[in-house]
N, CA, C and O atoms as a GROMACS GRO file, in nm:
protein
  304
    1MET      N    1  -0.033   1.010   2.093
    1MET     CA    2   0.028   0.919   1.996
    1MET      C    3  -0.028   0.778   2.016
    1MET      O    4  -0.091   0.747   2.117
    2ILE      N    5  -0.003   0.697   1.918
    2ILE     CA    6  -0.053   0.559   1.921
    2ILE      C    7   0.050   0.470   1.989
    2ILE      O    8   0.170   0.487   1.971
    3ASN      N    9   0.000   0.377   2.068
    3ASN     CA   10   0.086   0.283   2.140
    3ASN      C   11   0.168   0.199   2.040
    3ASN      O   12   0.113   0.151   1.941
    4PRO      N   13   0.298   0.181   2.065
    4PRO     CA   14   0.384   0.103   1.975
    4PRO      C   15   0.338  -0.041   1.953
    4PRO      O   16   0.378  -0.104   1.855
    5LYS      N   17   0.256  -0.095   2.042
    5LYS     CA   18   0.209  -0.232   2.022
    5LYS      C   19   0.119  -0.244   1.898
    5LYS      O   20   0.093  -0.354   1.851
    6HIS      N   21   0.072  -0.130   1.847
    6HIS     CA   22  -0.011  -0.128   1.727
    6HIS      C   23   0.070  -0.100   1.600
    6HIS      O   24   0.016  -0.062   1.497
    7HIS      N   25   0.200  -0.121   1.609
    7HIS     CA   26   0.291  -0.092   1.497
    7HIS      C   27   0.246  -0.158   1.367
    7HIS      O   28   0.244  -0.094   1.263
    8ARG      N   29   0.212  -0.286   1.374
    8ARG     CA   30   0.177  -0.360   1.252
    8ARG      C   31   0.053  -0.301   1.184
    8ARG      O   32   0.049  -0.291   1.061
    9ILE      N   33  -0.046  -0.262   1.261
    9ILE     CA   34  -0.168  -0.204   1.203
    9ILE      C   35  -0.140  -0.067   1.144
    9ILE      O   36  -0.185  -0.036   1.034
   10VAL      N   37  -0.066   0.016   1.217
   10VAL     CA   38  -0.034   0.151   1.170
   10VAL      C   39   0.055   0.144   1.046
   10VAL      O   40   0.034   0.218   0.950
   11PHE      N   41   0.154   0.055   1.048
   11PHE     CA   42   0.240   0.036   0.931
   11PHE      C   43   0.157  -0.006   0.811
   11PHE      O   44   0.172   0.050   0.702
   12SER      N   45   0.070  -0.103   0.829
   12SER     CA   46  -0.014  -0.152   0.719
   12SER      C   47  -0.105  -0.042   0.665
   12SER      O   48  -0.126  -0.032   0.544
   13PHE      N   49  -0.159   0.040   0.756
   13PHE     CA   50  -0.247   0.149   0.713
   13PHE      C   51  -0.173   0.247   0.623
   13PHE      O   52  -0.218   0.277   0.512
   14PHE      N   53  -0.059   0.298   0.670
   14PHE     CA   54   0.012   0.399   0.593
   14PHE      C   55   0.074   0.341   0.466
   14PHE      O   56   0.075   0.408   0.362
   15MET      N   57   0.126   0.219   0.473
   15MET     CA   58   0.182   0.158   0.353
   15MET      C   59   0.074   0.138   0.248
   15MET      O   60   0.096   0.169   0.131
   16SER      N   61  -0.040   0.087   0.288
   16SER     CA   62  -0.148   0.065   0.192
   16SER      C   63  -0.205   0.197   0.141
   16SER      O   64  -0.241   0.208   0.023
   17LEU      N   65  -0.215   0.297   0.226
   17LEU     CA   66  -0.265   0.427   0.185
   17LEU      C   67  -0.177   0.488   0.076
   17LEU      O   68  -0.226   0.532  -0.028
   18LEU      N   69  -0.047   0.490   0.101
   18LEU     CA   70   0.045   0.552   0.006
   18LEU      C   71   0.063   0.469  -0.122
   18LEU      O   72   0.062   0.524  -0.232
   19MET      N   73   0.080   0.338  -0.108
   19MET     CA   74   0.101   0.255  -0.225
   19MET      C   75  -0.024   0.250  -0.313
   19MET      O   76  -0.013   0.256  -0.436
   20SER      N   77  -0.141   0.238  -0.252
   20SER     CA   78  -0.263   0.235  -0.333
   20SER      C   79  -0.287   0.369  -0.401
   20SER      O   80  -0.338   0.374  -0.513
   21CYS      N   81  -0.250   0.477  -0.336
   21CYS     CA   82  -0.261   0.611  -0.396
   21CYS      C   83  -0.174   0.621  -0.521
   21CYS      O   84  -0.222   0.659  -0.628
   22ILE      N   85  -0.049   0.588  -0.506
   22ILE     CA   86   0.046   0.600  -0.617
   22ILE      C   87   0.010   0.506  -0.731
   22ILE      O   88   0.001   0.547  -0.846
   23MET      N   89  -0.012   0.379  -0.697
   23MET     CA   90  -0.038   0.279  -0.801
   23MET      C   91  -0.171   0.304  -0.872
   23MET      O   92  -0.178   0.290  -0.994
   24SER      N   93  -0.276   0.340  -0.800
   24SER     CA   94  -0.405   0.364  -0.864
   24SER      C   95  -0.398   0.485  -0.956
   24SER      O   96  -0.461   0.486  -1.062
   25PHE      N   97  -0.322   0.588  -0.918
   25PHE     CA   98  -0.307   0.704  -1.005
   25PHE      C   99  -0.233   0.668  -1.133
   25PHE      O  100  -0.277   0.702  -1.243
   26ILE      N  101  -0.122   0.598  -1.119
   26ILE     CA  102  -0.042   0.560  -1.236
   26ILE      C  103  -0.123   0.470  -1.329
   26ILE      O  104  -0.122   0.490  -1.451
   27ILE      N  105  -0.191   0.372  -1.274
   27ILE     CA  106  -0.270   0.280  -1.357
   27ILE      C  107  -0.389   0.351  -1.421
   27ILE      O  108  -0.424   0.322  -1.535
   28SER      N  109  -0.452   0.442  -1.348
   28SER     CA  110  -0.564   0.518  -1.406
   28SER      C  111  -0.518   0.602  -1.523
   28SER      O  112  -0.582   0.603  -1.628
   29VAL      N  113  -0.408   0.674  -1.507
   29VAL     CA  114  -0.355   0.757  -1.616
   29VAL      C  115  -0.311   0.669  -1.732
   29VAL      O  116  -0.334   0.704  -1.848
   30PHE      N  117  -0.249   0.557  -1.704
   30PHE     CA  118  -0.206   0.465  -1.808
   30PHE      C  119  -0.326   0.414  -1.889
   30PHE      O  120  -0.319   0.405  -2.011
   31ASN      N  121  -0.435   0.380  -1.820
   31ASN     CA  122  -0.551   0.323  -1.888
   31ASN      C  123  -0.635   0.425  -1.966
   31ASN      O  124  -0.682   0.394  -2.075
   32VAL      N  125  -0.654   0.545  -1.910
   32VAL     CA  126  -0.744   0.641  -1.977
   32VAL      C  127  -0.676   0.771  -2.016
   32VAL      O  128  -0.736   0.851  -2.088
   33GLY      N  129  -0.554   0.795  -1.973
   33GLY     CA  130  -0.485   0.920  -2.004
   33GLY      C  131  -0.531   1.032  -1.913
   33GLY      O  132  -0.607   1.010  -1.818
   34PHE      N  133  -0.485   1.152  -1.943
   34PHE     CA  134  -0.524   1.269  -1.863
   34PHE      C  135  -0.654   1.327  -1.919
   34PHE      O  136  -0.655   1.433  -1.981
   35VAL      N  137  -0.762   1.256  -1.895
   35VAL     CA  138  -0.894   1.302  -1.940
   35VAL      C  139  -0.949   1.402  -1.839
   35VAL      O  140  -0.893   1.422  -1.731
   36SER      N  141  -1.060   1.466  -1.877
   36SER     CA  142  -1.114   1.573  -1.792
   36SER      C  143  -1.158   1.524  -1.654
   36SER      O  144  -1.152   1.601  -1.558
   37ASN      N  145  -1.202   1.401  -1.642
   37ASN     CA  146  -1.249   1.350  -1.513
   37ASN      C  147  -1.152   1.251  -1.450
   37ASN      O  148  -1.192   1.160  -1.377
   38ILE      N  149  -1.023   1.268  -1.478
   38ILE     CA  150  -0.923   1.174  -1.426
   38ILE      C  151  -0.920   1.172  -1.273
   38ILE      O  152  -0.894   1.068  -1.214
   39VAL      N  153  -0.948   1.284  -1.209
   39VAL     CA  154  -0.946   1.289  -1.063
   39VAL      C  155  -1.054   1.198  -1.005
   39VAL      O  156  -1.029   1.124  -0.910
   40MET      N  157  -1.173   1.202  -1.060
   40MET     CA  158  -1.282   1.117  -1.011
   40MET      C  159  -1.254   0.970  -1.041
   40MET      O  160  -1.282   0.883  -0.958
   41ILE      N  161  -1.200   0.941  -1.158
   41ILE     CA  162  -1.164   0.804  -1.194
   41ILE      C  163  -1.060   0.752  -1.096
   41ILE      O  164  -1.070   0.641  -1.046
   42TRP      N  165  -0.958   0.835  -1.070
   42TRP     CA  166  -0.850   0.796  -0.980
   42TRP      C  167  -0.900   0.776  -0.837
   42TRP      O  168  -0.865   0.678  -0.772
   43LEU      N  169  -0.982   0.868  -0.787
   43LEU     CA  170  -1.032   0.856  -0.649
   43LEU      C  171  -1.116   0.730  -0.631
   43LEU      O  172  -1.108   0.665  -0.527
   44LYS      N  173  -1.196   0.696  -0.731
   44LYS     CA  174  -1.276   0.574  -0.725
   44LYS      C  175  -1.184   0.452  -0.723
   44LYS      O  176  -1.205   0.359  -0.645
   45ALA      N  177  -1.082   0.453  -0.809
   45ALA     CA  178  -0.986   0.342  -0.814
   45ALA      C  179  -0.907   0.334  -0.683
   45ALA      O  180  -0.880   0.225  -0.633
   46TRP      N  181  -0.870   0.450  -0.629
   46TRP     CA  182  -0.793   0.453  -0.505
   46TRP      C  183  -0.872   0.394  -0.389
   46TRP      O  184  -0.819   0.316  -0.310
   47ALA      N  185  -1.000   0.431  -0.379
   47ALA     CA  186  -1.084   0.378  -0.271
   47ALA      C  187  -1.090   0.225  -0.278
   47ALA      O  188  -1.076   0.157  -0.177
   48PHE      N  189  -1.111   0.173  -0.398
   48PHE     CA  190  -1.117   0.027  -0.414
   48PHE      C  191  -0.981  -0.036  -0.383
   48PHE      O  192  -0.974  -0.138  -0.314
   49ALA      N  193  -0.873   0.024  -0.434
   49ALA     CA  194  -0.739  -0.031  -0.412
   49ALA      C  195  -0.702  -0.031  -0.264
   49ALA      O  196  -0.639  -0.125  -0.217
   50PHE      N  197  -0.740   0.073  -0.192
   50PHE     CA  198  -0.707   0.079  -0.050
   50PHE      C  199  -0.780  -0.030   0.028
   50PHE      O  200  -0.722  -0.092   0.118
   51VAL      N  201  -0.906  -0.055  -0.006
   51VAL     CA  202  -0.983  -0.158   0.062
   51VAL      C  203  -0.919  -0.296   0.042
   51VAL      O  204  -0.925  -0.380   0.132
   52VAL      N  205  -0.859  -0.318  -0.072
   52VAL     CA  206  -0.790  -0.444  -0.099
   52VAL      C  207  -0.651  -0.444  -0.036
   52VAL      O  208  -0.609  -0.544   0.023
   53ALA      N  209  -0.580  -0.332  -0.049
   53ALA     CA  210  -0.439  -0.325  -0.006
   53ALA      C  211  -0.422  -0.335   0.145
   53ALA      O  212  -0.327  -0.399   0.191
   54PHE      N  213  -0.510  -0.273   0.222
   54PHE     CA  214  -0.490  -0.272   0.367
   54PHE      C  215  -0.488  -0.412   0.428
   54PHE      O  216  -0.392  -0.447   0.497
   55PRO      N  217  -0.590  -0.495   0.404
   55PRO     CA  218  -0.582  -0.630   0.462
   55PRO      C  219  -0.471  -0.714   0.398
   55PRO      O  220  -0.411  -0.799   0.464
   56ALA      N  221  -0.445  -0.690   0.269
   56ALA     CA  222  -0.339  -0.766   0.202
   56ALA      C  223  -0.204  -0.738   0.266
   56ALA      O  224  -0.128  -0.831   0.296
   57ILE      N  225  -0.173  -0.612   0.287
   57ILE     CA  226  -0.044  -0.576   0.349
   57ILE      C  227  -0.040  -0.624   0.494
   57ILE      O  228   0.063  -0.672   0.540
   58PHE      N  229  -0.151  -0.611   0.564
   58PHE     CA  230  -0.155  -0.657   0.703
   58PHE      C  231  -0.125  -0.807   0.712
   58PHE      O  232  -0.053  -0.851   0.802
   59LEU      N  233  -0.179  -0.885   0.619
   59LEU     CA  234  -0.159  -1.030   0.622
   59LEU      C  235  -0.022  -1.073   0.568
   59LEU      O  236   0.036  -1.171   0.615
   60VAL      N  237   0.030  -1.000   0.470
   60VAL     CA  238   0.153  -1.040   0.402
   60VAL      C  239   0.279  -0.985   0.470
   60VAL      O  240   0.386  -1.043   0.453
   61SER      N  241   0.269  -0.877   0.544
   61SER     CA  242   0.389  -0.814   0.601
   61SER      C  243   0.473  -0.905   0.690
   61SER      O  244   0.596  -0.896   0.684
   62PRO      N  245   0.416  -0.993   0.772
   62PRO     CA  246   0.502  -1.083   0.850
   62PRO      C  247   0.586  -1.175   0.762
   62PRO      O  248   0.702  -1.201   0.792
   63LEU      N  249   0.526  -1.223   0.654
   63LEU     CA  250   0.600  -1.307   0.560
   63LEU      C  251   0.712  -1.228   0.493
   63LEU      O  252   0.823  -1.279   0.476
   64VAL      N  253   0.684  -1.104   0.457
   64VAL     CA  254   0.786  -1.020   0.394
   64VAL      C  255   0.901  -0.994   0.491
   64VAL      O  256   1.018  -0.998   0.451
   65HIS      N  257   0.871  -0.968   0.617
   65HIS     CA  258   0.976  -0.948   0.717
   65HIS      C  259   1.064  -1.072   0.730
   65HIS      O  260   1.186  -1.060   0.742
   66LYS      N  261   1.004  -1.190   0.726
   66LYS     CA  262   1.081  -1.314   0.734
   66LYS      C  263   1.168  -1.332   0.610
   66LYS      O  264   1.284  -1.373   0.621
   67LEU      N  265   1.113  -1.302   0.493
   67LEU     CA  266   1.191  -1.314   0.370
   67LEU      C  267   1.309  -1.216   0.369
   67LEU      O  268   1.419  -1.252   0.326
   68VAL      N  269   1.286  -1.096   0.416
   68VAL     CA  270   1.395  -0.997   0.424
   68VAL      C  271   1.503  -1.046   0.518
   68VAL      O  272   1.622  -1.032   0.490
   69SER      N  273   1.464  -1.104   0.629
   69SER     CA  274   1.561  -1.157   0.726
   69SER      C  275   1.644  -1.270   0.664
   69SER      O  276   1.763  -1.283   0.692
   70LEU      N  277   1.581  -1.351   0.580
   70LEU     CA  278   1.655  -1.459   0.514
   70LEU      C  279   1.754  -1.407   0.410
   70LEU      O  280   1.861  -1.463   0.391
   71VAL      N  281   1.716  -1.300   0.344
   71VAL     CA  282   1.798  -1.245   0.236
   71VAL      C  283   1.914  -1.162   0.288
   71VAL      O  284   2.024  -1.165   0.232
   72LEU      N  285   1.890  -1.086   0.395
   72LEU     CA  286   1.993  -0.998   0.448
   72LEU      C  287   2.092  -1.075   0.535
   72LEU      O  288   2.055  -1.165   0.611
   73LYS      N  289   2.217  -1.036   0.522
   73LYS     CA  290   2.321  -1.097   0.604
   73LYS      C  291   2.324  -1.029   0.740
   73LYS      O  292   2.316  -0.907   0.750
   74GLU      N  293   2.336  -1.107   0.843
   74GLU     CA  294   2.348  -1.049   0.976
   74GLU      C  295   2.486  -0.989   0.992
   74GLU      O  296   2.584  -1.047   0.946
   75SER      N  297   2.496  -0.874   1.058
   75SER     CA  298   2.627  -0.814   1.081
   75SER      C  299   2.702  -0.892   1.188
   75SER      O  300   2.644  -0.941   1.284
   76GLU      N  301   2.830  -0.902   1.167
   76GLU     CA  302   2.913  -0.983   1.260
   76GLU      C  303   2.971  -0.901   1.370
   76GLU      O  304   3.042  -0.954   1.456
   0.00000   0.00000   0.00000
């Protein structure tokens, strides 16, 4: 298993992998429909989206954690 000290990198990897997969598929189908080569269109879009999403999530996640902490009430 991976050492817990790498939590931020592993979290960013899986979050970007799954979100870029879902979003690129939905946007690809929205833009071109269910055409015969939708799988290739989607995989190309997914590869590009993942390359953008991974560093973006890695850089933005600390800010998101801080914002969540500000929004959520601490239990008493």
